[in-house]
N, C-alpha and C positions, 0 to 999 in steps of 0.2 A: 457367285457372290462377288459384289464389287469390293475392291480394296480401297480403304481410306488412306490417303497420303498424309502422314503426320509431319508436322513441322516442329523444329526446335526453336525456342525463344529464350531470350535472356531476361530474367526477372530481377528487379532490384527493389529493396525495401527503403521506405522513407520514414525516418524516425519522427516521433512526436517532439516538437520543439519547445513546448511549454505547457504550463498548467492553465486551464481556463474553465469557466463555468458557462453554461447556457441552459435554456429551457427547451423542452420538447413537448409538442402537443400532438396527440393522436388524431388522425383524420382519415378520411376514406381512402386517400392515396397511399398512406404509409402504414395502414393497419389491416391485418387480416386475422380473423379468429382471435386467439388469445395473445397475439404478438403485434407490437408496434415497432417499426423500423426507424432507427436514427440515421438520417442522411446528412452528415455534417463533416466538413473537411478535417475537423479535429479528431474524428473517430474513424472515418472510413480508412480501410487498409491499415488499421492500427490494432492488431490482435493482442498486443501486450499492454495496451492502455488499461489503467485501473479506473473504473467508473464507480462513483458513489452517487446513488440516486434516491431521492425522496419524492413521493407523490405530493403535488400541490393541487388544491381543489380546483377542478373544472367540472368534473362529474364524480359522483361517488363510485369508487372501485373497491369493494370490500374483499379484496383478495391479496394475499402475500405476493410480492413481485420479486423478480430477479433480472439479471442481465445475461446476455448470450451473444457470443461472436460467431457469425455464420456468414459465409459468402461475402467476406470483406466488409461487412457492416455489423455494427452493434445493434442489438434489439433489446427491448424491455418486454417482459412477458409475465402473464399471470401464472403462478406456480400450479394452481389447480386446473389450468387450461380453460377457465371460464372466458367468455368473449370479452375482449378489451373494449370498454366504452370509448366512443369517439369524443373528442374535445377534452380528454383527460390530460392534465398537465404534469410534467415531471421536471424537477430541478436536477441538473446533472453537473457533477464535478468530474474533471478528467485529469489524471496524473500519468506521467510516463512511468514505465516499468522501474526505472532506476530512482524514483523518488524515495528519499530516505524516510519519509513519514508514512509510507503506504506499502502494503505487501498483500500477497494472495495466500490464503490459508486453505488447505485441503483436508477434509475430514478423513481420518483413517481409523482402523480398529484400535490402534495404539493411542490415539488422542481423543477418542469419542466413547462416551458411555451414556446409554439411554438417550435422553433428549439434549445432552450437553456435549460440546466439543471444546477442547482446551487449546488456546493459542500459546505457543511456545516460541517467542520471538523477542529479541533484544529490545525492540521498540516498546513492548508491552510488559515484559516481566518486571515485577517489582515496582510498578508505577501505577498505584491505585488512584492517583489524582488526575491522571491524564484523561482526555476525552476521546473515547473510541467510538467510531461509526463503522457499521458493517452493512454491505450490500451483498445479497446472495448472487453468486456467479454460477451459471448452469454447469453442473456435472451430473447431478441427479435432481429430480423434482423434490421439493420440500414445501408442502402446502401450508405449513405453519409460518406465521410471522415470527421474527426473531428479535432477541434483545441481547444485551451484554451484561456481564456480571464479573466482579473481581472477588476472588477467593483464593486463599493459600498461595499468595504471591504471583498469581497468574490471572489474566483476563480469559473469560470463557464466553462462548456464544451459545445461546440456548433457545429452544423452541418455547415460545410463550404458551402454546398449547402443549402442556407437559405430557399429554397422552400420546403424542406423536414422537417416535424415535427420530433422532437426527440421522439422516441417511449417510451411509459411507460413500466416499468419492464425490460428494458435492463440494463446492468451493465457496469461499468468502473473499470479497474485496474488503480490505481493512484499512481505515485511515486513522492515524493517531496524531492528536494535537495537544498542546499544553493548554491549561486554563489561561484565558486572556488572549492577548494578541499573538498571532503566529504569522510568519512570512514563509510561504512555500513557493519557491520560484517567483513568479510574477503575481501571485495571489496573496492578498491579505485576508486572513481568517481569524475569527474570534470564537473561542471555545468556552463553554460553561455547562453546568448541569443544574437542573431545577426539579423540584418536587411539587406535584399537584396536591392541594390541601382543601380546596373549597368547591370544586365543580359540582354542579347539580344536573348536568346533561352530558352529551358526548363530546363537548368542546372544552379545552383547557387553554387559558390565556398564558402565553409564555412570559415568564418573569426575566427579562433580559437586562443585564447590566450595561449593555451597549445600546446607544440610541439608534433607532432605525432611520433609514433614509429611503428615498423613492426607489433606490436600486437594491435594497436589501434582499437577499435570498437566504432561505432557511433550510437546513438539513438536520434531521433528528432521528434517533431511535431510542427505545427504552433502555434504561440502566437499572437492573434489578436492585432494589433495596429491601423491600419487604412485601411488595405487592406485584402480582402478575397482571398483565394486560394482554389477553389473548386475541385482541381485536386489531386488525391491520390499521395503521395510522396514516395520516397525511398532515400537511401543513396548510394554513389558510390565512390570508391577510384580510382582516376585517377593520375597515377604517384605517387608523394609524397603528393598530396592533397586529401582531402575528399570534396565531393560535395553533395548537395541535389538536386534531380531532380523530375520533374513531370512524373509519370509513363505513362501518355497518350501522352507525348511529346508536350503538349501545352506550349506555352511561359509562363515562370515564370513572374508573375506581379512584378513590382518594388514596393518596400515598404512592401513586405511580411516579417514578422518577425518570427523567429524560436526559440523555446527552444531546447537546445542541451545538451546532456550528453555524455561525452567521458569516456572511461576506457582503460588503457594500460595494463590491466591484460591479461596474455596469454589466448587464446581462448581454451575452452574445447570442442572440436568438438563432435558433435553428433556421436555415434558409427556408423561407416560405414559398408556396407555390407562386408561379408567375402571376403578375397582376392581370386583371381582366384585359383581354386583348380586343382590338377593334375588328369586328367582323366585316369583311368586304364581300361584294357580290359582283359577278361578271359572267357574261355568256361566253363559254369556251367549248372547244372540242377536246374531250378527255381521251387519253390513250385507249385504243380499241373501240371506242364508241363511234357509231356511224353518224350521229347527228350532234349538233351543238346543244348545250343546255346551260341554264342559269345555275351557278354553283355559289356556295358561300365558303369563304376561305379566310385565313388570317396570315399575317407575316410574322415569322419568327427567325431571327438571326439572318435576315435577308432572303429567306426562302418562303415560298407560297405553300402553306400547309393546309391539308384537306383531311377531314374525318379523323383528326387526331394524330395519325402517324404516317400519312401519305404525303410525300414531297412531290408537288406538281412541277415546280420550276423556280425561277428566281422572282423577286418582287416585281421586276419590270415586265417579264414575259408572261408570268403566272404559270403557263403550261409550256414546258420545253418543246422544241421542235421534234418531229418524229425522228427515230434513229436512221442511220444510213441503211439503205436496203441491203438485204443479204445478197451475196453473189448469185447471179442467175446463169445457169449453164448455157454455153454458146449454142445457138442454132445454126448448124452448118448446111442446112438443106439448100440454101441459095447458091452454094458453090458447085452443086452437081445433082444429078438425078439419083435418087435412092434406088438400088437394084431391087426388084420385086422379091428376090430370095434373101435379101439381107436381113439378118436377125435384129436390126436396129432401125430406128427412125430418127430423123433430124440430126444424124451424124453423131449424136452422143447417146449411147444406149443405156447408161445408168439412169435409174429412176430420179426424177426431179420433183421435189416438193412443190406443190402449188403455192402461189403467193397468198391465196385466200383458201380457207377451208370452211365448209358449211357445217354449222351446228344447229341446235334446235331452234334458235331464234335469230339467226343472222350469220355473218361471216366474220372470221377472225383474220385480221391482217397479220400474217406471220412475221412481218418486219418488226413488230413489237415483241415477238417471242424470240428466244435465243436459238440460234441456228443449231438444229439437231439436238436441242435440249442440253447442250454443253455450256455450262456457266463457269468461266474461269474466275478465280477469286484470289484476293490477297488479304493480309491482315496488317494494319498499320503497326509498325514496329514500336514496341514499348507501351502500347495503349492498354494491353490486357494482362492480367495476372495469369499464371499457369493454370489455375483453377478455372478462370473464365475462358481461357483458350480451349480447355478440355470440353467445356459445355458447347462452345461454338463447333468444334469438330464432331461432337456427338450429334448435334443437330444436322450437320452436313451429312454425316454417315447415315442417319435415319432416312433422310430424303433420297440419298443415293441408293440405299438398299431397297426402299419400299416403292419408289417411283421410277419413271423413265428419265428423270433428270440426272445429269452427271455434273456435279460441282467439283471442279478440279483446280489445283494450284495453277496460277497463271505465270507466264514468262514472256515478257516483251509484247504483251497484247494490250492495246490501248482500251479496248472495249471489254471491261470486266467489272466485277463488284469488289469493293474494298470495305472490310469491316473496320470501323473506327469507333472510338469511345467519346461520349459526351457525358461528363460526370454530373451535369445538371439535368440530364434527361431521365425521365421516369419511363422506362420501357425501351422502345426503339422507334425508328422511322426509316422509310425507304421510298423510292419511286416505284411506280407500277409499270412493269414491263421493262424491256431493254432500253437503255439510254444511248445517246450518241457516242459518249466516251466513258471514262471511268465513272462508275455508279457507286455511291456511298450507301452502305447499310450502317446506320448509326445506332449504337447501343448504349444504354445507361449502365450504371453499376450493377454487376451481378444479376443480369437478366436470366430468365429461365430458358431452357431448351425450346419450349413451346413458343416463347416470344421470338427467339431467333428464327425458328422455322416459319413463323408468321411473316416476319419481315423478308426472309428469303423468297417466300411464295409471292409476296407483293412484287419483288424484283423479277420473278418468273412470269408475272402477268396476272396475278389474282387480285380481285377487288374484295372488299369486305362483303361477307355474305348478307348481312342485314341491310346493306344499301341496295339490294336488288329491287327492281320495281314491282316484283310480285310478293314482297315480304309481308304485306298486310294480311294475306290469307293464312299466314303461319305464326306471326308474332304480333304483339301489341307494344307500342312505345308509350311509357308513362311520362309524358312531357313534364308534368309538375315535379317529378322527382329528379330531374336532370340539373346538375350544377349550372348556375347562372353563367351564360357565355359559352356553354358547351352544346347548346341545342343544335347547332349546325352540323355537329358530328353524326347526328341521327337522321339527316335527310337522305332520301332515297334517290336513285338515278331516275330521270324521266324516261330514259331508254337504256337498255343494257347492251354492252358490246357483244356479250355472249353468255349464255347460261348452258353449261355443259352437263349439269346434273340437276335432279330435283332439289328443291330448297332443303338446306341441311343446317338445322339449328345446332348440330353437334360439330360443325366445321371448326377447324382451328382458325379460320378466317372470320368467325362470328364473334361479336362482342359478347362478354358475359352478362349475366342478368343484372349486375350492379355496376356496370361500366358508367363512369362519370356520375355516380349517384351522389345526392346530397348527404346521405348517411347510409350506413350498412343495413338499415332496416327498411329501406325504401327502394325496391328494384326499379330499374329503368326499362328493362325488356322482359316481358313475360310471354310464355307460350299461349297462343290464341285459344287453344282448346282447354288446357288445364289451368291457366292463369298462374302457374308457378313460374318463378324466375328461371330463365333459360340457363343451362349449365353445360356449355360445350365440353366435348370429350377432352380428356387430358392427353393430347397428342393428335396425330392425324386420324381423321375419321375414314371410314371405308369410302365415302363419297369424295372426300378430299383426294384420295389416291386415284379414284376413277376420273375425277375432273382433271387432275394434272396429266394423267395418261391419255385423256382425250385431246387435250391441247398439244401434248407431245406424244404422239402415238407410237413412236419407236424408241427403243433403248439402243443408243449408239455407243454403248460402253466399249465394245470391241474396237471401235475406231479411234479411241483415245490413245495417242502414242505416249511413249515414255517421256518424262520431263526433259526439257532442253538442256538442263544442267548435267545430264548423264551422257555417257558414251553410247551412241545408238548405231544401229545398222539399217541402212536403206535396203529393203528387200523388194525387188520387183518381180512379180510372177506373171508370166504370160499364160493365160488360162485357155484361150481359144484363138485359132486363126482359121479363116475361111475365105475362099476365093471362087468366083464363078469362072474365072479365066483359066486357060490351059497353057501348059508349056508348049512353046512352038518348036522345040527340038525333036529328037527322035522319040520322045515319050510324051504322053499327055498330062501326066501327073506332075505336080510341083513338089520339089524337095525343099520344104520350108526349113529355114534356120534364122535365128535372130542375132544381130550384133547389138551390143550394149556398151554404153560408156556412162559412168556415174561418178559424180564428184561433188565436193562442197561448193557453196556459193553459186552465183548466177552469171559471173562475169566471163567464164570461159566458153568457147565454141567447140563443137565436136571435131576431133581429128588433130587438134593443135598439139605440137610436140611438148610444149611447156605446161600443158594442162595439169592440174592437181588431181585429175581423175584417174580411174582405172578402166580398162577395156576388157570386154568379155565376149565370148561367142558360144552360142548354144550348140547342141547336137542337131542333127538333121532328121526330120520326120517326113515320111511320104505316106499319103493315103489316097485311095483311088478316087474319092469324091472331093479331094482338096479341102477337107474340113477336119481339123485336128484339135485335140485338147492336150497340148504338150506339157503344161505345167513347168515350163522353163523358169528357173529362178536365177536372179543376179543379185549379189550382195556386195554392199560397200559400207565400210564403217566410217562414220564421221565423228569428229572430236566433240568434246563438251562445248555447250553454248554456241553451237553453230546454228544460226537462224535459217539458213537456206541450203537447198541442195538441188541438183539438176540431174535428170535422167534422160539419156538419148537412146532411142530405139530405132533400128533399121531392120526391116524384114527382107530376106534374100531368098532366091531360088538357086540351089546348088545343082548345076548341070553336070558337074564332074568332068568337063572337057573344055578344050579351048576352041576358038574359031567362032564363026557366026553361021547360023543356019535358020532359015525362016524368019530372018529379021530380028531374032532374039539372041542377045549376047549371053555367054555363060555368066552364072551368078548374077542374074538380073535382079535389080531392086524392085520390090513390089510397093506400090503406093498405098500407104495406110494413113496419110495425112489429108484431112479434108480441105486444107488451104491449097489454092492453086500454086504451082511452081515449086512445091516441096513435097518430098515423099516420106521422109523419116519424121519421127516425133521428137521434139525437144520439149521436155516437161519440166516446168519450174515448180518447185515445192517450197512452201512456207512451212518450216518444221514446227513453228509455234502454233499457228492456226490450223495447220493440216490442209490448207487449200492448195490445189494443183491447177496450174495454168498451162495452156498450150502456146508455145512460142510461135510467132509469125515468121514469115520468110526472111525477115531481117534479124531473127533471133532475139526479138524483144518480148518481154512479158507485159501484157496489158490486162487490166481488170476485166474487160469484156470477154477475154478468152478463157474464163474460168470453166473448167470441165468436170470438177468433182473434188473429192477430198480423200485423204489417207484412209485406207481400210475399205474403200468403196470399189466395187467392180465397175470399171470405166471402159467403154467401147468407142472406137473411132473407126472411120472408113475413108479410104482414098477414092478419088473420082477420076484420076488422070492416068496416062501412061498405058503401055502395052499390057501390063499386069496390075490389077488392083486387088485390094484385100480388105477384109474386116479383121480387127484385132480386139480382143477382150483382155484387159490386164488389171492388176491390183498392186498398189504400192503401200507398204506399211513401214513404220519405224519400229524396230525391235530393240 
């Protein structure tokens, strides 16, 4: 089981600076099932805000409503969980927790009896003439609409449907104003009550002592006098007048009394969706795709956006250049002839991943994929709440656990992904495949774990499933149901870079059936066979996992070293030594032993008296066939935050005597370095990336001399001298 590295973050709260009003309208982007989400800077991340909400006519919604704070946003919901109609309007007043005219009431057994709960607060006790407004706050569902009533020196909140008991542990947001003019913070409010006496239908004209203006907003609830009104209400402006109406269109009873609060302050509208964007077209070569194709895209904040959440590049380039190629292991065969019995070829015996791999419909250029499936990441400091960070880490943990990907905290690595927040973004966005430098995964407020995994898989190289060129055999696009200006998000590729699994409508990379729909009753994507809206699985599908593991066929978790911020030990293990040459002394077998020097940094050369390194010598092993598996281990501890280390290895033959015989000197050095003119190995280690390079004769590290990575079995062979040998070794950081 892979272990997830948890990070600690500092979280700070931002207080609400004032009282404001605004209106909220339910739409396809902010509404799901019985809930519509408020996305407004005055309410986001304000769990202690007190919201007073009254429905305003946009569409009839004959259900009692409430408000609920969840995942750093406030939501308005239907108490009976009926579907929230789109284009329903809500008038919203917001007050900070410490507002003197507002408080939160919780129903308890001690203050609640049958369908009534009693307010016991200095704001309300003994004040029968005040105007009290109440909005239900989720603690428990209460499917009845509510009203207020003054009796026995206290205000009470009651269910208009008297057959329904008031639930215990539900909550109420309560606003109390005086009759007439009120000043609460920066809001001017006017309170009054009126009684209906003449209505003949479901609408009652408000009798207001205050003159309306074009910016008037109305809030209301019933105030029991002698008549119940068990029908959910709303407010509606008709011509110059404001009215209160029953949402279910049932006749308004005569004698119903209402508490009303008006404000003529200008409305601060809830930020609306981005205006219609200009769709651009260009012929480009997309990441992974083998041929150019015409695409439609748009520019948002200087970025070329594709299919809704894919970042292609900047406005000028449209598609960013391909990433820097992965290091390719050095081919040493030109330095000497490989011995027929050598257990390696090309001088480097560890397996090398091909630059291209073949799949069902083409080749994948691995340079767009992450080397060995290891994706370093960071999180922009201060961008996310603790709750949001937990969701990000949960998404990472699921991908690490269920796939061959290894998403790990980065340290001094330029090529990595960084999670950042854009409060104006609905969902997330990312590039497809590895980028040249730091790659941003941008997330909106309180996105789900599935959204985060979706964006991470874009960064890992996955396109949208419904953009495949074979999609029409599996799904149908209802073009007439797509929001204006969003049609380009549903175009398919003229060619696919690769298809590693059969078509998967359950993929986490597949749009849902109502993606970019004009309304929640008109699906944009339906199953070609059943004609039902597609409904991808909640999480990774089986074919998602299979597809990821096809592109990343090996799990290199064991090769991930400990974080650079920790104290680590460089452990070098000599796994095998083999030579076809023979000792020229009195015996024919070679008495192998290894000398080692290991130290921090790359600036020192072996043998120097001032080196910060340590020197080691193995025991001696002799075998008749000069092929041994000694498992010699050399360990050296490096300090925290040390980015580099060097390991020097020299293979020797212990003759155990002095003098010269047969032209071979005692303790002869065996050549294990494929470079000419040098016999020992000088190995340069990047402790952050895990890359290992072989130093040349001048002791320099060059990119082209890459030979492998930490945790990998690496083999090298010498070509010169009286005695030559092959060595297999492994270096890890513990």
